[in-house]
C-alpha positions in Angstrom: 8.2 4.4 19.6 5.8 7.4 19.4 5.9 9.6 16.3 7.7 12.9 16.3 4.9 14.6 14.4 1.2 14.4 14.9 0.2 15.6 11.5 1.5 16.4 8.0 1.5 20.1 8.9 3.8 19.4 11.8 6.2 17.4 9.6 6.3 20.3 7.0 7.5 22.7 9.6 10.7 20.7 9.9 11.3 18.9 6.6 11.3 19.9 3.0 9.3 18.2 0.2 11.5 17.1 -2.7 14.5 17.2 -0.4 13.8 15.0 2.6 10.8 13.3 1.0 8.7 13.5 -2.2 5.1 12.7 -2.9 4.1 10.5 -5.9 0.5 10.3 -7.1 -0.8 8.6 -10.2 -4.5 8.2 -11.2 -5.9 4.8 -12.3 -8.7 3.7 -14.6 -10.7 2.3 -11.8 -11.9 3.8 -8.4 -9.2 1.9 -6.5 -6.3 3.5 -4.6 -3.2 1.6 -3.6 -1.1 3.7 -1.2 2.2 3.5 0.7 2.0 6.4 3.2 5.4 5.3 4.7 7.2 4.7 1.5 10.8 5.0 0.4 13.2 4.5 3.3 10.5 5.0 6.0 9.3 1.4 5.5 11.5 0.1 2.7 10.0 -1.5 -0.4 6.5 -0.5 0.3 6.4 2.2 -2.4 7.7 -0.2 -5.0 5.1 -2.9 -4.1 2.2 -0.4 -4.0 3.3 0.9 -7.5 3.4 -2.7 -8.9 0.0 -3.6 -7.4 -1.6 -0.5 -8.8 -0.3 -1.0 -12.3 -2.3 1.2 -14.7 -5.7 0.0 -13.5 -5.6 1.4 -9.9 -4.6 4.8 -8.5 -1.2 5.0 -6.7 0.0 7.3 -3.9 3.1 7.3 -1.8 5.0 9.6 0.5 8.6 8.6 -0.2 11.2 9.1 2.5 14.6 10.1 1.0 16.7 11.2 3.9 20.2 9.8 4.3 19.2 8.3 7.7 16.5 8.2 10.3 13.6 8.2 7.8 11.3 6.2 10.1 12.1 8.3 13.1 11.7 11.6 11.3 9.0 11.0 8.6 6.6 8.4 10.0 3.1 9.7 10.7 0.8 7.1 12.3 -1.8 6.0 9.9 -4.8 7.4 11.8 -3.0 10.8 11.9 -1.8 10.8 8.2 -3.5 13.8 6.6 -1.3 14.8 3.7 -3.7 16.8 1.4 -2.9 14.9 -1.9 -3.5 11.6 -0.2 -6.9 12.8 1.1 -7.8 14.1 -2.3 -7.0 10.7 -3.9 -9.0 8.9 -1.2 -12.0 11.0 -2.0 -12.3 9.4 -5.4 -11.6 5.8 -4.3 -14.2 3.1 -3.5 -11.6 0.5 -2.7 -8.5 1.3 -0.7 -5.5 -0.8 0.1 -2.5 0.5 2.1 0.9 -1.2 2.0 3.0 -1.1 5.2 6.2 -2.6 6.5 6.4 -4.4 9.9 9.2 -6.0 11.9 9.8 -9.7 11.6 12.6 -12.1 10.8 10.4 -14.6 9.0 8.3 -14.0 5.9 4.6 -13.2 6.8 1.9 -10.7 6.1 -0.8 -9.3 8.4 -4.1 -8.1 7.0 -6.2 -5.4 8.6 -8.8 -2.7 8.0 -12.5 -2.3 8.1 -13.4 -3.7 4.7 -14.4 -7.2 5.6 -15.0 -8.3 2.1 -11.6 -7.1 0.9 -9.7 -8.4 3.9 -11.3 -11.9 3.4 -10.5 -11.9 -0.3 -6.9 -10.9 0.4 -6.4 -13.7 2.9 -7.9 -16.3 0.6 -5.8 -15.2 -2.3 -2.5 -14.8 -0.4 -2.9 -18.2 1.3 -3.7 -19.8 -2.0 -0.5 -18.3 -3.5 1.6 -19.8 -0.7 2.2 -16.8 1.6 2.0 -17.0 5.4 -0.8 -14.8 6.8 -0.7 -14.0 10.5 -3.2 -12.2 12.8 -2.4 -8.5 13.1 -0.1 -7.6 16.0 -1.3 -5.1 18.6 -1.8 -1.7 17.1 -1.6 -3.0 13.5 -5.3 -4.1 12.9 -6.1 -1.0 10.9 -9.5 -0.6 12.6 -9.4 3.0 13.6 -12.0 4.9 11.6 -9.5 7.6 10.7 -6.8 5.1 9.6 -5.7 6.2 6.2 -7.0 3.0 4.6 -10.5 3.6 6.0 -10.9 7.2 4.5 -12.0 6.4 1.0 -15.6 7.1 -0.2 -17.0 4.0 1.6 -15.1 4.7 4.9 -13.7 1.2 4.9 -10.5 -0.2 3.5 -7.7 -2.7 4.0 -4.0 -2.7 4.8 -1.2 -5.2 4.4 1.6 -5.2 7.0 4.6 -7.1 5.4 7.4 -8.3 7.6 10.9 -7.2 6.9 11.9 -10.7 5.9 9.0 -10.9 3.4 9.9 -7.5 1.9 13.5 -8.6 1.5 12.3 -11.8 -0.2 10.0 -9.9 -2.6 12.7 -7.4 -3.5 15.2 -10.2 -4.2 13.1 -12.7 -6.1 11.0 -11.5 -9.1 9.1 -14.7 -9.3 7.9 -14.5 -5.7 7.3 -10.8 -6.2 5.0 -11.3 -9.2 3.1 -14.1 -7.4 2.5 -11.7 -4.5 1.4 -8.8 -6.6 -0.9 -11.1 -8.7 -2.5 -12.5 -5.6 -3.3 -9.0 -4.2 -4.6 -7.7 -7.6 -6.8 -10.8 -8.0 -8.4 -10.2 -4.6 -9.1 -6.6 -5.5 -10.7 -7.6 -8.8 -12.8 -10.2 -7.0 -14.2 -7.5 -4.8 -14.8 -5.1 -7.6 -16.7 -7.7 -9.6 -18.8 -8.8 -6.7 -19.7 -5.3 -5.7 -20.1 -3.7 -9.1 -22.3 -6.4 -10.7 -20.0 -6.9 -13.7 -18.0 -3.6 -13.6 -16.7 -3.0 -17.2 -12.9 -3.0 -16.9 -11.1 -0.8 -19.4 -10.0 -2.5 -22.6 -6.4 -3.3 -22.4 -6.1 -3.4 -18.6 -2.6 -4.5 -17.9 -1.7 -7.9 -16.6 0.5 -8.1 -13.5 3.5 -9.2 -15.6 3.0 -6.3 -18.0 2.7 -3.8 -15.2 5.9 -5.0 -13.6 7.8 -4.9 -16.9 6.6 -1.4 -17.7 8.1 -0.1 -14.5 11.2 -2.2 -14.2 13.4 0.6 -15.5 12.5 2.9 -12.6 12.2 0.6 -9.7 15.2 -0.6 -7.7 14.7 -4.4 -7.6 18.1 -5.2 -6.3 
C-alpha cells in the first residue's frame, strides 16, 4: 500500500498535531537517538519499545498516532520520505541512530536493516544470543536508502529493527521477555559506542535497563 502523503508538510495539511497525533522528543546523555517514526497506533508498541531502549542514556523521538482508526493508512510516511523537523533536528546531534518499526508476521521475529554495518552486526549477535529469531529483511525493509530516517544522523549511517506483529504482542504481554529484548538492544549499542569512541566516558549513574523500565512503567501501557 502506497502512502497517502509524501512528506510531513503534506500530512500537516490534513491532520492536526496534538489531536490526530503528537510528537514526543527527549534528549539523552549520549549522542545516540532511538526513534519510532511510526509510533502510537501507526505501528503499535514501537513508541513504547523505543522509549524503553532509550532510557535516560539515549535520545528518544516518536511521532505517535492517536486517531480512533486508520492510523497507518492516514499517518504513515515512508522512512525515506520522513522529514518531520524535530526528528531531523534530533538526528543532527546523533552519531548512532536506531529506528524501531513494526512489520507483519504471525510468528515472533525481528529483521535488522540500515547502513551502519557495525551496529547491525552487533544487534544481530546480541539478539540471537538473547534467544530472539532474526530473519533477513523482507523486500523494501532493508533500510538501505540513504535518505531513510535511520541513515540521516551525523555519520549518515544507522540501523533499524522491524519487529513482527507477533513479537510485539509477546513483548507487550511479557515483561521478562520485554526486558531481555531491551537489554540485548542496549548492549549492542553500548558495544558499538565503546568500540568507536575508544573508551567513551559514560555519565555517572547511567540507568540499567531494569531501572529505565521501572521509571517509566507508570506512563506506558504494558497490557
